[in-house]
C-alpha positions in Angstrom: 0.0 0.0 -0.1 1.3 3.5 -1.0 1.7 5.9 1.6 -0.2 9.2 1.6 1.9 12.1 0.6 2.5 14.3 3.6 0.3 17.2 4.6 2.0 20.7 4.4 1.3 23.1 7.3 1.9 26.9 7.0 2.7 28.6 10.4 1.0 31.9 9.9 1.6 35.2 11.2 5.3 34.7 12.8 4.3 36.9 15.8 1.1 34.8 16.6 0.4 31.5 17.8 0.6 29.4 14.5 4.2 28.6 15.3 3.6 27.6 18.7 0.6 25.4 18.0 2.5 23.8 15.2 5.4 22.8 17.4 3.0 21.6 20.1 1.3 19.2 17.8 4.4 18.0 16.2 4.9 16.3 19.5 1.7 14.2 19.1 1.2 10.8 17.2 -0.4 12.0 14.0 -2.1 9.7 11.2 0.1 11.0 8.7 3.3 12.9 7.7 3.2 16.6 8.1 5.8 19.2 6.5 5.9 22.8 8.1 6.5 25.7 6.1 8.0 28.4 8.3 11.4 29.8 9.6 13.5 27.4 11.1 15.5 29.8 13.4 12.1 31.0 14.2 10.6 27.7 15.1 13.9 27.0 17.0 13.8 30.0 19.2 9.9 29.6 19.9 10.4 25.9 20.8 13.0 27.0 23.4 10.9 29.6 24.6 8.1 27.1 25.1 10.1 24.5 26.7 9.0 22.0 23.7 11.5 19.0 22.8 11.0 19.1 19.0 13.7 18.3 16.6 13.5 20.4 13.5 15.0 19.0 10.1 15.0 20.3 6.8 12.2 18.6 4.5 13.2 15.8 2.3 11.0 13.9 -0.3 11.6 10.5 1.6 9.5 11.5 4.6 6.4 9.3 4.7 5.2 9.1 8.2 5.1 11.2 11.2 7.7 10.7 14.2 6.3 12.4 17.5 8.9 15.0 18.2 10.1 15.6 14.8 9.1 18.4 12.3 10.4 18.5 8.9 10.7 22.2 7.9 10.7 24.2 4.4 12.7 27.1 5.5 11.4 30.6 4.3 13.4 33.4 5.3 12.3 36.5 7.6 13.0 40.1 6.8 13.4 41.1 10.4 13.6 38.8 13.9 10.3 38.1 15.3 8.7 39.2 18.9 6.0 37.2 19.9 2.7 39.2 20.1 4.4 42.0 18.1 3.2 42.6 14.4 5.8 43.6 12.0 4.8 44.5 8.4 8.2 43.9 7.0 7.5 40.2 7.7 4.5 40.1 5.8 6.4 38.9 2.4 7.5 36.1 4.7 3.7 35.2 5.2 2.8 35.2 1.7 5.6 33.2 0.4 4.7 30.7 2.8 1.1 30.6 1.3 2.5 30.6 -2.1 4.9 27.8 -1.5 2.4 25.3 0.3 -0.3 25.9 -2.6 2.0 25.4 -5.3 3.7 22.3 -3.7 0.0 20.9 -3.4 -1.0 21.9 -7.2 2.1 20.1 -8.4 1.0 17.0 -6.0 4.2 17.1 -3.7 1.8 17.3 -0.8 -1.8 15.8 -0.3 -3.2 19.0 1.4 -2.6 22.1 2.9 -3.4 23.2 6.5 -3.1 27.0 7.4 -2.5 28.4 10.7 -3.9 31.7 11.2 -2.5 35.1 9.6 -3.1 38.7 10.8 -5.0 40.1 7.7 -4.7 43.6 9.2 -0.8 44.0 9.0 -1.0 42.2 5.3 -3.2 45.1 4.3 -1.3 47.6 6.4 2.0 46.7 4.1 0.0 47.7 1.3 -1.4 44.1 -0.2 -5.0 43.7 -0.3 -5.8 40.5 1.5 -9.2 39.4 2.6 -8.4 36.1 3.3 -6.8 32.6 3.0 -9.8 31.6 1.0 -9.5 34.3 -1.5 -5.7 33.9 -1.8 -5.9 30.2 -2.8 -8.9 30.8 -5.2 -6.8 33.1 -6.9 -3.6 31.0 -6.8 -5.7 28.0 -8.2 -7.4 30.2 -10.6 -10.8 29.1 -9.3 -13.4 31.7 -9.7 -16.0 30.1 -7.4 -15.2 28.9 -3.9 -17.3 28.3 -0.6 -15.9 28.7 2.9 -17.1 25.9 5.2 -16.4 25.1 8.7 -17.1 21.6 10.3 -16.9 19.7 13.5 -18.3 16.5 15.0 -21.9 18.0 15.5 -22.5 20.3 12.2 -21.0 21.5 9.1 -21.7 25.4 8.1 -20.9 26.9 4.9 -21.2 30.4 3.5 -22.7 32.2 0.6 -20.4 35.2 1.6 -17.2 35.3 3.2 -15.1 37.9 4.3 -17.1 40.8 3.3 -18.7 43.9 5.2 -22.3 43.4 6.1 -23.4 46.5 4.4 -22.2 44.7 1.1 -23.7 41.3 1.7 -27.3 41.8 0.3 -26.3 43.4 -3.1 -23.7 40.5 -3.2 -26.6 37.8 -2.9 -28.1 37.0 -6.2 -29.7 33.9 -7.7 -26.7 33.1 -9.8 -24.3 33.2 -6.7 -26.6 30.9 -4.7 -26.9 28.5 -7.6 -23.3 28.2 -8.2 -22.2 27.9 -4.7 -24.7 25.1 -3.9 -23.7 23.1 -6.7 -19.8 23.3 -5.1 -21.1 22.4 -1.6 -23.3 19.6 -3.3 -20.4 18.1 -5.4 -17.6 18.4 -2.4 -20.2 16.8 0.0 -20.4 14.1 -2.3 -16.8 13.6 -3.6 -14.6 14.7 -0.8 -17.1 14.0 2.3 -18.6 10.9 0.2 -22.2 12.0 1.4 -24.2 10.3 -1.1 -27.4 12.6 -1.0 -26.6 15.7 0.9 -29.4 17.3 2.4 -29.0 21.0 2.6 -30.7 23.9 4.8 -30.8 27.4 3.3 -31.0 30.4 5.8 -32.7 33.4 5.2 -31.2 36.7 4.9 -33.5 38.7 6.8 -35.2 38.5 10.4 -38.1 35.5 10.2 -36.7 34.8 6.5 -38.5 38.2 5.5 -41.6 37.7 7.0 -43.6 37.2 3.6 -42.0 40.2 2.6 -42.6 42.9 5.6 -39.0 42.4 6.7 -37.4 42.4 3.3 -38.0 40.6 -0.1 -34.7 38.9 -0.8 -36.2 35.5 0.3 -39.3 35.9 -2.1 -37.1 37.5 -5.1 -33.8 35.7 -4.9 -33.3 33.0 -2.5 -36.3 30.6 -2.9 -36.6 31.0 -6.6 -32.9 29.7 -6.7 -33.5 27.0 -4.4 -36.4 25.9 -6.5 -34.2 25.7 -9.6 -31.5 24.0 -7.5 -34.6 21.3 -6.5 -35.4 20.9 -10.1 -31.9 19.9 -10.9 -32.3 17.0 -8.4 -30.5 18.8 -5.4 -32.1 18.4 -1.9 -31.9 22.0 -0.4 -34.8 23.9 1.5 -36.4 27.2 0.8 -35.1 30.0 2.9 -35.2 29.0 6.9 -35.2 31.7 9.5 -31.7 31.9 10.7 -32.7 32.1 14.5 -34.5 28.5 14.5 -32.2 26.9 11.4 -29.6 25.8 13.7 -31.9 24.0 16.3 -31.7 20.4 17.1 -35.0 19.7 15.0 -33.2 21.2 11.8 -29.8 19.8 12.4 -31.3 16.4 12.5 -32.9 16.8 9.2 -29.9 18.4 7.4 -26.3 17.5 6.1 -25.1 20.9 6.2 -26.7 24.5 6.9 -25.9 27.4 4.3 -25.7 30.8 5.9 -26.0 34.2 4.1 -22.8 35.7 5.5 -20.0 35.1 8.1 -21.4 36.3 11.2 -24.7 34.4 10.8 -23.2 31.1 10.7 -19.9 30.9 12.3 -20.9 32.0 15.9 -23.1 29.1 15.9 -20.8 26.4 15.0 -18.2 28.1 17.4 -20.3 28.1 20.2 -21.1 24.4 19.9 -17.3 23.7 19.9 -14.8 26.4 19.7 -11.4 24.8 19.0 -12.8 21.7 17.6 -13.8 23.2 14.5 -12.1 22.9 11.0 -12.4 25.5 7.9 -12.5 24.1 4.7 -12.3 25.6 1.2 -14.7 23.7 -0.9 -14.4 24.1 -4.9 -10.7 24.2 -5.1 -8.5 21.5 -7.0 -6.8 20.7 -3.8 -7.5 19.9 0.1 -7.4 23.0 2.1 -8.0 23.2 5.4 -7.6 25.7 8.5 -7.7 26.2 12.2 -11.1 27.9 13.6 -9.4 30.7 15.3 -7.0 33.7 14.7 -3.5 34.5 15.7 -4.3 35.3 19.6 -1.1 37.8 19.7 -1.5 38.0 23.4 -0.8 34.2 24.0 2.1 33.9 21.4 5.2 32.3 23.1 3.3 32.1 26.5 2.6 28.1 26.3 -1.2 28.9 26.9 -2.2 28.2 23.3 -4.2 25.5 22.6 -3.4 23.0 19.8 -6.7 21.1 19.8 -7.9 23.0 16.5 -4.9 22.2 14.6 -4.9 18.8 15.8 -8.6 18.1 15.0 -8.0 19.8 11.5 -4.7 17.2 11.0 -7.2 14.5 11.7 -10.1 15.8 9.4 -7.5 16.3 6.6 -5.9 13.1 6.9 -9.3 11.4 6.2 -10.3 13.6 3.6 -6.8 12.8 1.9 -7.1 8.8 2.3 -10.8 8.5 1.5 -10.5 10.7 -1.5 -7.3 8.5 -2.5 -9.1 5.3 -2.0 -11.9 6.5 -4.3 -9.8 7.4 -7.1 
């Protein structure tokens, strides 16, 4: 049996907890080999600060299994030394180089999947580079015009119709075509990556009470429900707009495989409340597997030893499962 290729992990914002949780998870037994894209000296200094016994080695293509306490590294230079918790715009090029390296090496099949630790979007934009998130970065890298952001844990899957967008722009962005395109991506990946034979999807409304028959907004009547009807006519199991304040109750969760929220803070607070630190972020629609942790850079915890690696560990388990199930189905 051929061993799956390693999963590549980017360390994220160097001043944040990405290096910490990456080093921490490397000490644990893992189902698949991992390779870090980071800076070797940064990881060495952070391991010493955290008193973690991790042997850092240069990545070699012969690596096939994970050895607890050992972390293969692809070394990406830093512009300036890193102080935990202190952002530095001069190291933004390092952050973007990590993402470029990891994504490219997945596209050429050197690695089986990419997992990203959190970046600090504000400092990237402060450096003069327009950056709205990993999801959009990898969509551009892969030349994939339509992608969908999904978070998943043991209890729930939530996909987003819009991602990192200001709330004021959401209503004008929602269209019948957007809903149809995104739902088809979700449907395809639930079947082909998660192997759900007949995905059942619940669609949230945009307005309170799903518009209350047009009294609280008309998007449900004019956009969302007509799009859902067209999707059902194509054989896709999806509801009309359900009021978001009841869509996540146990009754509905038992009847669906995924809840599709109209915007970021409609869906993600619910799944994170059900299990923060146990969620994984999955980008649907890419020609590769890309996942991430469910939290941010936590600058105040960097270098303190207080950052939990639970989300990263769960994400590695999920990613390895996706990699193996997809390789077996090819």
